[in-house]
All heavy atoms as TSV, in Angstrom:
chain	resi	resn	atom	element	x	y	z
A	1	MET	N	N	5.315	11.263	4.280
A	1	MET	CA	C	6.033	11.643	5.355
A	1	MET	C	C	5.125	11.532	6.566
A	1	MET	O	O	5.661	11.485	7.778
A	1	MET	CB	C	6.442	13.144	5.214
A	1	MET	CG	C	7.406	13.360	4.112
A	1	MET	SD	S	8.844	12.215	4.041
A	1	MET	CE	C	9.715	12.617	5.594
A	2	ARG	N	N	3.816	11.509	6.516
A	2	ARG	CA	C	2.938	11.264	7.609
A	2	ARG	C	C	3.225	9.978	8.279
A	2	ARG	O	O	3.240	9.928	9.537
A	2	ARG	CB	C	1.541	11.298	7.056
A	2	ARG	CG	C	0.596	12.167	7.817
A	2	ARG	CD	C	-0.769	12.220	7.223
A	2	ARG	NE	N	-0.998	11.098	6.314
A	2	ARG	CZ	C	-2.130	10.932	5.759
A	2	ARG	NH1	N	-3.201	11.686	5.979
A	2	ARG	NH2	N	-2.253	10.013	4.789
A	3	ALA	N	N	3.505	8.952	7.522
A	3	ALA	CA	C	3.686	7.649	8.091
A	3	ALA	C	C	5.092	7.613	8.889
A	3	ALA	O	O	5.138	6.971	9.900
A	3	ALA	CB	C	3.721	6.572	6.951
A	4	VAL	N	N	6.000	8.268	8.479
A	4	VAL	CA	C	7.344	8.309	9.092
A	4	VAL	C	C	7.243	9.060	10.453
A	4	VAL	O	O	7.806	8.579	11.444
A	4	VAL	CB	C	8.335	9.076	8.246
A	4	VAL	CG1	C	9.751	9.213	8.979
A	4	VAL	CG2	C	8.666	8.304	6.929
A	5	ARG	N	N	6.341	9.967	10.548
A	5	ARG	CA	C	6.188	10.701	11.862
A	5	ARG	C	C	5.413	9.797	12.814
A	5	ARG	O	O	5.477	10.091	14.116
A	5	ARG	CB	C	5.376	11.965	11.613
A	5	ARG	CG	C	6.199	13.148	11.077
A	5	ARG	CD	C	5.432	14.340	10.979
A	5	ARG	NE	N	4.810	14.355	9.653
A	5	ARG	CZ	C	3.955	15.103	9.214
A	5	ARG	NH1	N	3.532	16.119	10.025
A	5	ARG	NH2	N	3.391	15.003	8.013
A	6	LEU	N	N	4.833	8.757	12.388
A	6	LEU	CA	C	4.096	7.875	13.283
A	6	LEU	C	C	5.091	6.863	13.955
A	6	LEU	O	O	4.726	6.273	14.996
A	6	LEU	CB	C	3.008	7.049	12.531
A	6	LEU	CG	C	1.828	7.817	12.038
A	6	LEU	CD1	C	0.925	7.003	11.308
A	6	LEU	CD2	C	1.084	8.454	13.264
A	7	LEU	N	N	6.201	6.610	13.407
A	7	LEU	CA	C	7.142	5.636	13.964
A	7	LEU	C	C	7.534	5.881	15.417
A	7	LEU	O	O	7.475	4.958	16.190
A	7	LEU	CB	C	8.366	5.529	13.101
A	7	LEU	CG	C	8.255	4.615	11.819
A	7	LEU	CD1	C	9.541	4.771	10.955
A	7	LEU	CD2	C	7.908	3.286	12.089
A	8	PRO	N	N	7.873	7.096	15.881
A	8	PRO	CA	C	8.180	7.270	17.203
A	8	PRO	C	C	7.041	7.140	18.158
A	8	PRO	O	O	7.188	6.782	19.385
A	8	PRO	CB	C	8.712	8.747	17.354
A	8	PRO	CG	C	9.040	9.023	15.956
A	8	PRO	CD	C	8.265	8.273	15.101
A	9	LEU	N	N	5.808	7.314	17.630
A	9	LEU	CA	C	4.607	7.129	18.497
A	9	LEU	C	C	4.181	5.677	18.723
A	9	LEU	O	O	3.385	5.398	19.465
A	9	LEU	CB	C	3.389	7.905	17.825
A	9	LEU	CG	C	3.791	9.409	17.659
A	9	LEU	CD1	C	2.536	9.983	16.903
A	9	LEU	CD2	C	3.808	10.102	18.992
A	10	THR	N	N	4.721	4.765	17.890
A	10	THR	CA	C	4.328	3.388	17.975
A	10	THR	C	C	5.490	2.501	18.034
A	10	THR	O	O	6.016	1.958	17.077
A	10	THR	CB	C	3.577	2.988	16.715
A	10	THR	OG1	O	4.295	3.236	15.517
A	10	THR	CG2	C	2.180	3.715	16.629
A	11	PRO	N	N	6.189	2.406	19.252
A	11	PRO	CA	C	7.424	1.686	19.299
A	11	PRO	C	C	7.313	0.125	19.011
A	11	PRO	O	O	8.245	-0.477	18.561
A	11	PRO	CB	C	7.840	1.814	20.881
A	11	PRO	CG	C	6.981	2.872	21.408
A	11	PRO	CD	C	5.791	3.072	20.413
A	12	PRO	N	N	6.146	-0.513	19.286
A	12	PRO	CA	C	6.163	-1.912	19.026
A	12	PRO	C	C	6.108	-2.291	17.536
A	12	PRO	O	O	6.476	-3.423	17.155
A	12	PRO	CB	C	4.842	-2.500	19.604
A	12	PRO	CG	C	4.191	-1.344	20.277
A	12	PRO	CD	C	4.959	-0.088	19.955
A	13	PHE	N	N	5.800	-1.316	16.665
A	13	PHE	CA	C	5.746	-1.702	15.319
A	13	PHE	C	C	7.145	-1.432	14.489
A	13	PHE	O	O	7.776	-0.400	14.787
A	13	PHE	CB	C	4.635	-0.827	14.672
A	13	PHE	CG	C	3.271	-1.168	14.993
A	13	PHE	CD1	C	2.659	-0.247	15.819
A	13	PHE	CD2	C	2.633	-2.315	14.693
A	13	PHE	CE1	C	1.383	-0.539	16.290
A	13	PHE	CE2	C	1.417	-2.676	15.153
A	13	PHE	CZ	C	0.686	-1.721	15.956
A	14	ALA	N	N	7.458	-2.331	13.700
A	14	ALA	CA	C	8.727	-2.201	13.095
A	14	ALA	C	C	8.676	-1.738	11.653
A	14	ALA	O	O	9.652	-1.298	11.133
A	14	ALA	CB	C	9.362	-3.653	13.020
A	15	ASN	N	N	7.486	-1.902	11.002
A	15	ASN	CA	C	7.403	-1.320	9.655
A	15	ASN	C	C	5.891	-0.754	9.481
A	15	ASN	O	O	5.090	-1.139	10.097
A	15	ASN	CB	C	7.730	-2.338	8.554
A	15	ASN	CG	C	6.605	-3.326	8.258
A	15	ASN	OD1	O	5.456	-2.955	8.364
A	15	ASN	ND2	N	6.933	-4.520	7.861
A	16	LEU	N	N	5.936	0.241	8.549
A	16	LEU	CA	C	4.683	0.865	8.154
A	16	LEU	C	C	4.566	0.674	6.658
A	16	LEU	O	O	5.568	0.923	5.844
A	16	LEU	CB	C	4.686	2.372	8.435
A	16	LEU	CG	C	4.666	2.718	9.961
A	16	LEU	CD1	C	4.805	4.127	10.082
A	16	LEU	CD2	C	3.405	2.217	10.657
A	17	ASN	N	N	3.528	0.243	6.158
A	17	ASN	CA	C	3.304	-0.049	4.737
A	17	ASN	C	C	2.022	0.708	4.239
A	17	ASN	O	O	1.026	0.150	4.200
A	17	ASN	CB	C	3.142	-1.617	4.595
A	17	ASN	CG	C	3.354	-2.074	3.210
A	17	ASN	OD1	O	3.764	-1.236	2.424
A	17	ASN	ND2	N	3.253	-3.340	2.990
A	18	PRO	N	N	2.260	1.980	3.816
A	18	PRO	CA	C	1.135	2.700	3.338
A	18	PRO	C	C	0.531	2.171	1.982
A	18	PRO	O	O	1.297	1.432	1.244
A	18	PRO	CB	C	1.690	4.055	3.179
A	18	PRO	CG	C	3.149	3.937	2.960
A	18	PRO	CD	C	3.422	2.674	3.728
A	19	ASN	N	N	-0.630	2.405	1.801
A	19	ASN	CA	C	-1.260	1.945	0.564
A	19	ASN	C	C	-1.653	3.153	-0.330
A	19	ASN	O	O	-2.791	3.585	-0.349
A	19	ASN	CB	C	-2.523	1.194	0.915
A	19	ASN	CG	C	-3.136	0.525	-0.309
A	19	ASN	OD1	O	-2.562	0.422	-1.322
A	19	ASN	ND2	N	-4.368	-0.003	-0.124
A	20	PRO	N	N	-0.646	3.665	-1.080
A	20	PRO	CA	C	-0.890	4.827	-1.941
A	20	PRO	C	C	-1.719	4.477	-3.162
A	20	PRO	O	O	-1.750	3.336	-3.550
A	20	PRO	CB	C	0.466	5.354	-2.300
A	20	PRO	CG	C	1.309	4.178	-2.243
A	20	PRO	CD	C	0.694	3.240	-1.136
A	21	ASP	N	N	-2.273	5.441	-3.848
A	21	ASP	CA	C	-2.980	5.229	-5.092
A	21	ASP	C	C	-2.015	5.044	-6.221
A	21	ASP	O	O	-0.750	5.455	-6.161
A	21	ASP	CB	C	-3.932	6.373	-5.313
A	21	ASP	CG	C	-5.019	5.915	-6.395
A	21	ASP	OD1	O	-5.153	4.740	-6.674
A	21	ASP	OD2	O	-5.648	6.850	-6.938
A	22	VAL	N	N	-2.453	4.594	-7.365
A	22	VAL	CA	C	-1.698	4.431	-8.554
A	22	VAL	C	C	-1.630	5.739	-9.405
A	22	VAL	O	O	-2.587	6.462	-9.519
A	22	VAL	CB	C	-2.233	3.286	-9.487
A	22	VAL	CG1	C	-1.349	3.079	-10.600
A	22	VAL	CG2	C	-2.390	2.098	-8.648
A	23	LEU	N	N	-0.396	6.134	-9.861
A	23	LEU	CA	C	-0.267	7.241	-10.699
A	23	LEU	C	C	-0.549	6.999	-12.137
A	23	LEU	O	O	-0.041	6.086	-12.743
A	23	LEU	CB	C	1.203	7.765	-10.654
A	23	LEU	CG	C	1.599	9.014	-11.512
A	23	LEU	CD1	C	0.767	10.227	-10.967
A	23	LEU	CD2	C	2.984	9.361	-11.399
A	24	GLN	N	N	-1.665	7.640	-12.708
A	24	GLN	CA	C	-2.026	7.444	-14.033
A	24	GLN	C	C	-1.761	8.695	-14.866
A	24	GLN	O	O	-2.379	9.756	-14.452
A	24	GLN	CB	C	-3.576	7.004	-14.067
A	24	GLN	CG	C	-3.984	6.559	-15.385
A	24	GLN	CD	C	-5.373	6.015	-15.252
A	24	GLN	OE1	O	-6.063	6.042	-14.327
A	24	GLN	NE2	N	-5.876	5.334	-16.350
A	25	VAL	N	N	-1.039	8.630	-15.840
A	25	VAL	CA	C	-0.606	9.700	-16.590
A	25	VAL	C	C	-1.227	9.854	-17.912
A	25	VAL	O	O	-1.887	10.946	-18.295
A	25	VAL	CB	C	0.917	9.743	-16.786
A	25	VAL	CG1	C	1.349	10.906	-17.583
A	25	VAL	CG2	C	1.617	9.651	-15.461
A	26	ALA	N	N	-1.145	8.871	-18.838
A	26	ALA	CA	C	-1.615	9.068	-20.230
A	26	ALA	C	C	-2.951	8.555	-20.557
A	26	ALA	O	O	-3.567	8.977	-21.547
A	26	ALA	CB	C	-0.631	8.359	-21.099
A	27	HIS	N	N	-3.544	7.712	-19.697
A	27	HIS	CA	C	-4.899	7.130	-19.945
A	27	HIS	C	C	-5.072	6.378	-21.237
A	27	HIS	O	O	-6.047	6.415	-21.919
A	27	HIS	CB	C	-5.977	8.253	-19.826
A	27	HIS	CG	C	-6.026	8.997	-18.615
A	27	HIS	ND1	N	-6.595	8.434	-17.387
A	27	HIS	CD2	C	-5.422	10.184	-18.147
A	27	HIS	CE1	C	-6.497	9.251	-16.382
A	27	HIS	NE2	N	-5.798	10.299	-16.799
A	28	HIS	N	N	-3.979	5.657	-21.593
A	28	HIS	CA	C	-3.957	4.701	-22.687
A	28	HIS	C	C	-4.563	3.383	-22.310
A	28	HIS	O	O	-4.620	3.063	-21.119
A	28	HIS	CB	C	-2.646	4.508	-23.282
A	28	HIS	CG	C	-2.046	5.803	-23.844
A	28	HIS	ND1	N	-2.288	6.176	-25.188
A	28	HIS	CD2	C	-1.230	6.691	-23.331
A	28	HIS	CE1	C	-1.668	7.241	-25.345
A	28	HIS	NE2	N	-0.984	7.608	-24.369
A	29	TYR	N	N	-4.865	2.552	-23.239
A	29	TYR	CA	C	-5.491	1.295	-22.952
A	29	TYR	C	C	-4.608	0.410	-22.035
A	29	TYR	O	O	-5.081	-0.131	-21.025
A	29	TYR	CB	C	-5.762	0.505	-24.277
A	29	TYR	CG	C	-6.275	-0.902	-24.046
A	29	TYR	CD1	C	-7.681	-1.085	-23.618
A	29	TYR	CD2	C	-5.473	-1.973	-24.204
A	29	TYR	CE1	C	-8.243	-2.287	-23.447
A	29	TYR	CE2	C	-6.006	-3.229	-23.942
A	29	TYR	CZ	C	-7.287	-3.403	-23.590
A	29	TYR	OH	O	-7.821	-4.646	-23.391
A	30	PHE	N	N	-3.329	0.284	-22.412
A	30	PHE	CA	C	-2.390	-0.554	-21.574
A	30	PHE	C	C	-2.214	0.065	-20.238
A	30	PHE	O	O	-2.250	-0.678	-19.188
A	30	PHE	CB	C	-1.074	-0.600	-22.299
A	30	PHE	CG	C	-0.079	-1.448	-21.490
A	30	PHE	CD1	C	-0.144	-2.839	-21.440
A	30	PHE	CD2	C	0.949	-0.879	-20.803
A	30	PHE	CE1	C	0.732	-3.591	-20.691
A	30	PHE	CE2	C	1.875	-1.526	-20.116
A	30	PHE	CZ	C	1.749	-2.976	-19.967
A	31	GLU	N	N	-2.174	1.329	-20.125
A	31	GLU	CA	C	-1.993	1.922	-18.757
A	31	GLU	C	C	-3.250	1.831	-17.947
A	31	GLU	O	O	-3.225	1.584	-16.712
A	31	GLU	CB	C	-1.653	3.433	-18.924
A	31	GLU	CG	C	-1.407	4.120	-17.604
A	31	GLU	CD	C	-1.141	5.587	-17.732
A	31	GLU	OE1	O	-1.651	6.240	-18.691
A	31	GLU	OE2	O	-0.358	6.153	-16.893
A	32	ASN	N	N	-4.479	1.974	-18.595
A	32	ASN	CA	C	-5.660	1.781	-17.913
A	32	ASN	C	C	-5.772	0.271	-17.319
A	32	ASN	O	O	-6.318	0.119	-16.195
A	32	ASN	CB	C	-6.851	2.071	-18.779
A	32	ASN	CG	C	-6.953	3.489	-19.089
A	32	ASN	OD1	O	-6.426	4.391	-18.439
A	32	ASN	ND2	N	-7.677	3.854	-20.148
A	33	THR	N	N	-5.329	-0.645	-18.113
A	33	THR	CA	C	-5.392	-1.987	-17.720
A	33	THR	C	C	-4.489	-2.305	-16.465
A	33	THR	O	O	-4.877	-2.872	-15.498
A	33	THR	CB	C	-4.924	-3.003	-18.836
A	33	THR	OG1	O	-5.772	-2.695	-20.032
A	33	THR	CG2	C	-5.057	-4.446	-18.458
A	34	ILE	N	N	-3.236	-1.750	-16.500
A	34	ILE	CA	C	-2.345	-1.940	-15.338
A	34	ILE	C	C	-2.872	-1.251	-14.073
A	34	ILE	O	O	-2.811	-1.764	-13.020
A	34	ILE	CB	C	-0.936	-1.316	-15.693
A	34	ILE	CG1	C	-0.332	-2.134	-16.839
A	34	ILE	CG2	C	-0.029	-1.249	-14.588
A	34	ILE	CD1	C	-0.048	-3.573	-16.549
A	35	VAL	N	N	-3.417	0.010	-14.289
A	35	VAL	CA	C	-3.988	0.709	-13.186
A	35	VAL	C	C	-5.161	-0.042	-12.574
A	35	VAL	O	O	-5.346	-0.126	-11.341
A	35	VAL	CB	C	-4.368	2.139	-13.622
A	35	VAL	CG1	C	-5.199	2.822	-12.549
A	35	VAL	CG2	C	-3.115	2.984	-13.854
A	36	PHE	N	N	-5.987	-0.558	-13.439
A	36	PHE	CA	C	-7.210	-1.383	-12.937
A	36	PHE	C	C	-6.773	-2.510	-12.054
A	36	PHE	O	O	-7.275	-2.646	-10.969
A	36	PHE	CB	C	-8.072	-1.771	-14.136
A	36	PHE	CG	C	-9.069	-2.725	-13.794
A	36	PHE	CD1	C	-10.280	-2.243	-13.169
A	36	PHE	CD2	C	-8.972	-4.089	-13.879
A	36	PHE	CE1	C	-11.317	-3.058	-12.851
A	36	PHE	CE2	C	-10.013	-4.948	-13.527
A	36	PHE	CZ	C	-11.171	-4.538	-12.989
A	37	PHE	N	N	-5.860	-3.328	-12.539
A	37	PHE	CA	C	-5.475	-4.455	-11.752
A	37	PHE	C	C	-4.652	-4.124	-10.535
A	37	PHE	O	O	-4.797	-4.829	-9.568
A	37	PHE	CB	C	-4.669	-5.449	-12.669
A	37	PHE	CG	C	-5.587	-6.195	-13.687
A	37	PHE	CD1	C	-5.506	-5.971	-15.037
A	37	PHE	CD2	C	-6.534	-7.100	-13.075
A	37	PHE	CE1	C	-6.364	-6.667	-15.895
A	37	PHE	CE2	C	-7.323	-7.809	-13.945
A	37	PHE	CZ	C	-7.339	-7.599	-15.400
A	38	THR	N	N	-3.786	-3.050	-10.633
A	38	THR	CA	C	-3.069	-2.598	-9.458
A	38	THR	C	C	-4.056	-2.123	-8.296
A	38	THR	O	O	-3.917	-2.446	-7.205
A	38	THR	CB	C	-2.105	-1.569	-9.733
A	38	THR	OG1	O	-1.246	-2.010	-10.792
A	38	THR	CG2	C	-1.224	-1.097	-8.616
A	39	ARG	N	N	-5.053	-1.345	-8.733
A	39	ARG	CA	C	-6.061	-0.824	-7.737
A	39	ARG	C	C	-6.878	-2.036	-7.195
A	39	ARG	O	O	-7.157	-2.034	-5.979
A	39	ARG	CB	C	-6.937	0.151	-8.368
A	39	ARG	CG	C	-6.302	1.488	-8.587
A	39	ARG	CD	C	-7.159	2.556	-9.061
A	39	ARG	NE	N	-6.538	3.841	-9.112
A	39	ARG	CZ	C	-6.844	4.813	-9.982
A	39	ARG	NH1	N	-7.784	4.720	-10.841
A	39	ARG	NH2	N	-6.127	5.898	-10.073
A	40	ARG	N	N	-7.217	-2.939	-8.080
A	40	ARG	CA	C	-7.945	-4.123	-7.580
A	40	ARG	C	C	-7.158	-4.951	-6.633
A	40	ARG	O	O	-7.663	-5.400	-5.566
A	40	ARG	CB	C	-8.404	-4.903	-8.839
A	40	ARG	CG	C	-9.300	-6.071	-8.573
A	40	ARG	CD	C	-9.693	-6.818	-9.780
A	40	ARG	NE	N	-10.591	-7.909	-9.454
A	40	ARG	CZ	C	-11.901	-7.867	-9.630
A	40	ARG	NH1	N	-12.454	-6.722	-10.066
A	40	ARG	NH2	N	-12.635	-8.940	-9.274
A	41	ASN	N	N	-5.892	-5.109	-6.872
A	41	ASN	CA	C	-4.948	-5.875	-6.026
A	41	ASN	C	C	-4.895	-5.196	-4.718
A	41	ASN	O	O	-5.032	-5.788	-3.612
A	41	ASN	CB	C	-3.647	-6.042	-6.639
A	41	ASN	CG	C	-2.678	-6.920	-5.784
A	41	ASN	OD1	O	-3.176	-8.001	-5.219
A	41	ASN	ND2	N	-1.498	-6.597	-5.770
A	42	ASN	N	N	-4.710	-3.820	-4.624
A	42	ASN	CA	C	-4.561	-3.078	-3.368
A	42	ASN	C	C	-5.876	-3.189	-2.648
A	42	ASN	O	O	-5.915	-3.258	-1.441
A	42	ASN	CB	C	-4.250	-1.667	-3.719
A	42	ASN	CG	C	-2.803	-1.476	-4.108
A	42	ASN	OD1	O	-1.988	-2.262	-4.003
A	42	ASN	ND2	N	-2.579	-0.263	-4.723
A	43	LYS	N	N	-7.021	-3.133	-3.347
A	43	LYS	CA	C	-8.301	-3.313	-2.649
A	43	LYS	C	C	-8.454	-4.634	-1.995
A	43	LYS	O	O	-8.918	-4.784	-0.849
A	43	LYS	CB	C	-9.423	-2.956	-3.626
A	43	LYS	CG	C	-10.751	-2.902	-3.042
A	43	LYS	CD	C	-10.879	-1.729	-2.084
A	43	LYS	CE	C	-12.308	-1.393	-1.886
A	43	LYS	NZ	N	-12.404	-0.245	-1.024
A	44	CYS	N	N	-7.967	-5.653	-2.696
A	44	CYS	CA	C	-8.112	-7.067	-2.145
A	44	CYS	C	C	-7.207	-7.162	-1.012
A	44	CYS	O	O	-7.557	-7.820	0.042
A	44	CYS	CB	C	-7.807	-8.110	-3.277
A	44	CYS	SG	S	-9.023	-8.177	-4.500
A	45	LEU	N	N	-5.970	-6.662	-1.087
A	45	LEU	CA	C	-5.113	-6.662	0.156
A	45	LEU	C	C	-5.664	-5.988	1.358
A	45	LEU	O	O	-5.607	-6.455	2.474
A	45	LEU	CB	C	-3.714	-6.133	-0.169
A	45	LEU	CG	C	-2.848	-6.906	-1.253
A	45	LEU	CD1	C	-1.667	-6.115	-1.568
A	45	LEU	CD2	C	-2.579	-8.288	-0.667
A	46	SER	N	N	-6.259	-4.817	1.079
A	46	SER	CA	C	-6.973	-4.056	2.138
A	46	SER	C	C	-8.155	-4.924	2.810
A	46	SER	O	O	-8.263	-4.958	4.035
A	46	SER	CB	C	-7.458	-2.768	1.667
A	46	SER	OG	O	-6.422	-1.921	1.256
A	47	MET	N	N	-8.932	-5.564	2.001
A	47	MET	CA	C	-10.031	-6.366	2.456
A	47	MET	C	C	-9.470	-7.597	3.237
A	47	MET	O	O	-10.085	-7.903	4.198
A	47	MET	CB	C	-10.874	-6.798	1.341
A	47	MET	CG	C	-11.602	-5.716	0.625
A	47	MET	SD	S	-12.784	-4.836	1.628
A	47	MET	CE	C	-14.151	-5.818	1.454
A	48	MET	N	N	-8.417	-8.162	2.776
A	48	MET	CA	C	-7.841	-9.350	3.506
A	48	MET	C	C	-7.406	-8.826	4.939
A	48	MET	O	O	-7.663	-9.560	5.901
A	48	MET	CB	C	-6.627	-9.838	2.773
A	48	MET	CG	C	-6.912	-10.803	1.715
A	48	MET	SD	S	-5.405	-11.396	0.917
A	48	MET	CE	C	-4.032	-10.880	1.907
A	49	CYS	N	N	-6.697	-7.756	4.937
A	49	CYS	CA	C	-6.182	-7.251	6.281
A	49	CYS	C	C	-7.377	-6.867	7.195
A	49	CYS	O	O	-7.304	-6.993	8.405
A	49	CYS	CB	C	-5.249	-6.066	6.093
A	49	CYS	SG	S	-3.755	-6.637	5.184
A	50	ALA	N	N	-8.421	-6.282	6.607
A	50	ALA	CA	C	-9.577	-5.804	7.407
A	50	ALA	C	C	-10.302	-7.054	7.960
A	50	ALA	O	O	-10.932	-6.975	9.026
A	50	ALA	CB	C	-10.462	-5.067	6.519
A	51	ASN	N	N	-10.106	-8.218	7.391
A	51	ASN	CA	C	-10.804	-9.440	7.849
A	51	ASN	C	C	-9.903	-10.297	8.787
A	51	ASN	O	O	-10.227	-11.377	9.063
A	51	ASN	CB	C	-11.312	-10.248	6.617
A	51	ASN	CG	C	-12.486	-9.672	6.043
A	51	ASN	OD1	O	-13.434	-9.213	6.704
A	51	ASN	ND2	N	-12.551	-9.675	4.703
A	52	GLY	N	N	-8.724	-9.766	9.077
A	52	GLY	CA	C	-7.925	-10.461	10.132
A	52	GLY	C	C	-6.640	-11.134	9.580
A	52	GLY	O	O	-5.934	-11.730	10.342
A	53	GLU	N	N	-6.451	-11.136	8.309
A	53	GLU	CA	C	-5.203	-11.734	7.762
A	53	GLU	C	C	-4.046	-10.933	8.025
A	53	GLU	O	O	-4.051	-9.701	8.337
A	53	GLU	CB	C	-5.313	-11.923	6.193
A	53	GLU	CG	C	-6.317	-12.949	5.796
A	53	GLU	CD	C	-5.937	-14.337	6.136
A	53	GLU	OE1	O	-4.698	-14.656	6.122
A	53	GLU	OE2	O	-6.865	-15.110	6.476
A	54	VAL	N	N	-2.839	-11.583	8.047
A	54	VAL	CA	C	-1.512	-10.793	8.326
A	54	VAL	C	C	-1.296	-9.968	7.060
A	54	VAL	O	O	-1.433	-10.446	5.915
A	54	VAL	CB	C	-0.486	-11.871	8.539
A	54	VAL	CG1	C	0.859	-11.132	8.710
A	54	VAL	CG2	C	-0.746	-12.638	9.791
A	55	ALA	N	N	-0.903	-8.731	7.307
A	55	ALA	CA	C	-0.678	-7.851	6.183
A	55	ALA	C	C	0.574	-8.259	5.370
A	55	ALA	O	O	1.619	-8.567	5.991
A	55	ALA	CB	C	-0.432	-6.436	6.655
A	56	PRO	N	N	0.611	-8.340	4.013
A	56	PRO	CA	C	1.706	-8.620	3.272
A	56	PRO	C	C	2.647	-7.562	3.265
A	56	PRO	O	O	2.303	-6.391	3.341
A	56	PRO	CB	C	1.150	-8.950	1.880
A	56	PRO	CG	C	-0.072	-8.104	1.814
A	56	PRO	CD	C	-0.620	-8.101	3.212
A	57	PHE	N	N	3.921	-7.886	3.171
A	57	PHE	CA	C	4.954	-6.762	3.063
A	57	PHE	C	C	5.222	-6.481	1.519
A	57	PHE	O	O	5.833	-7.263	0.860
A	57	PHE	CB	C	6.297	-7.314	3.666
A	57	PHE	CG	C	7.388	-6.322	3.746
A	57	PHE	CD1	C	7.277	-5.159	4.569
A	57	PHE	CD2	C	8.502	-6.422	2.961
A	57	PHE	CE1	C	8.279	-4.285	4.589
A	57	PHE	CE2	C	9.481	-5.483	3.000
A	57	PHE	CZ	C	9.346	-4.418	3.895
A	58	VAL	N	N	4.743	-5.300	1.108
A	58	VAL	CA	C	4.717	-5.078	-0.339
A	58	VAL	C	C	6.087	-4.571	-0.794
A	58	VAL	O	O	6.470	-4.822	-1.829
A	58	VAL	CB	C	3.599	-4.033	-0.596
A	58	VAL	CG1	C	3.584	-3.559	-2.043
A	58	VAL	CG2	C	2.258	-4.563	-0.327
A	59	GLY	N	N	6.826	-3.815	0.016
A	59	GLY	CA	C	8.235	-3.566	-0.283
A	59	GLY	C	C	8.579	-2.142	-0.495
A	59	GLY	O	O	8.876	-1.468	0.413
A	60	HIS	N	N	8.455	-1.613	-1.755
A	60	HIS	CA	C	9.048	-0.387	-2.093
A	60	HIS	C	C	8.355	0.794	-1.500
A	60	HIS	O	O	8.932	1.946	-1.492
A	60	HIS	CB	C	9.103	-0.194	-3.603
A	60	HIS	CG	C	7.777	-0.047	-4.325
A	60	HIS	ND1	N	6.999	-1.192	-4.653
A	60	HIS	CD2	C	7.117	1.058	-4.656
A	60	HIS	CE1	C	5.954	-0.708	-5.163
A	60	HIS	NE2	N	5.889	0.609	-5.236
A	61	ASN	N	N	7.282	0.668	-0.920
A	61	ASN	CA	C	6.550	1.726	-0.203
A	61	ASN	C	C	6.621	1.647	1.309
A	61	ASN	O	O	6.009	2.319	2.002
A	61	ASN	CB	C	5.080	1.837	-0.631
A	61	ASN	CG	C	4.899	2.257	-2.097
A	61	ASN	OD1	O	5.652	3.004	-2.523
A	61	ASN	ND2	N	3.882	1.690	-2.671
A	62	ALA	N	N	7.367	0.664	1.806
A	62	ALA	CA	C	7.380	0.355	3.195
A	62	ALA	C	C	8.480	1.233	3.895
A	62	ALA	O	O	9.587	1.439	3.360
A	62	ALA	CB	C	7.575	-1.059	3.459
A	63	PHE	N	N	8.296	1.545	5.162
A	63	PHE	CA	C	9.242	2.205	6.039
A	63	PHE	C	C	9.646	1.204	7.117
A	63	PHE	O	O	8.783	0.733	7.844
A	63	PHE	CB	C	8.724	3.438	6.704
A	63	PHE	CG	C	8.214	4.496	5.702
A	63	PHE	CD1	C	6.885	4.580	5.350
A	63	PHE	CD2	C	9.118	5.330	5.059
A	63	PHE	CE1	C	6.444	5.497	4.504
A	63	PHE	CE2	C	8.693	6.261	4.161
A	63	PHE	CZ	C	7.344	6.372	3.787
A	64	LEU	N	N	10.963	0.967	7.195
A	64	LEU	CA	C	11.410	-0.080	8.214
A	64	LEU	C	C	12.075	0.719	9.370
A	64	LEU	O	O	12.693	1.794	9.061
A	64	LEU	CB	C	12.433	-1.011	7.659
A	64	LEU	CG	C	11.900	-1.986	6.543
A	64	LEU	CD1	C	13.069	-2.835	6.031
A	64	LEU	CD2	C	10.890	-2.830	7.263
A	65	ARG	N	N	11.922	0.198	10.568
A	65	ARG	CA	C	12.608	0.820	11.684
A	65	ARG	C	C	14.005	0.226	11.820
A	65	ARG	O	O	14.195	-0.921	11.769
A	65	ARG	CB	C	11.827	0.620	12.890
A	65	ARG	CG	C	12.386	1.331	14.166
A	65	ARG	CD	C	11.467	0.968	15.370
A	65	ARG	NE	N	10.165	1.303	15.135
A	65	ARG	CZ	C	9.526	2.383	15.751
A	65	ARG	NH1	N	10.154	2.944	16.688
A	65	ARG	NH2	N	8.299	2.655	15.477
């Protein structure tokens, strides 16, 4: 909800794409593997954007204006 409150404050931006953490419940081998690669992917996307690349539109966590 924090991100939604930012929309009126930033009129030029059309979407907000937060980077939440992965929900890990059971700590099984398969779940640990998926969580590891998802966190690694999110970290790589953050590093790309920090170095000047255009941010990818991830989708289900995005807020559109």
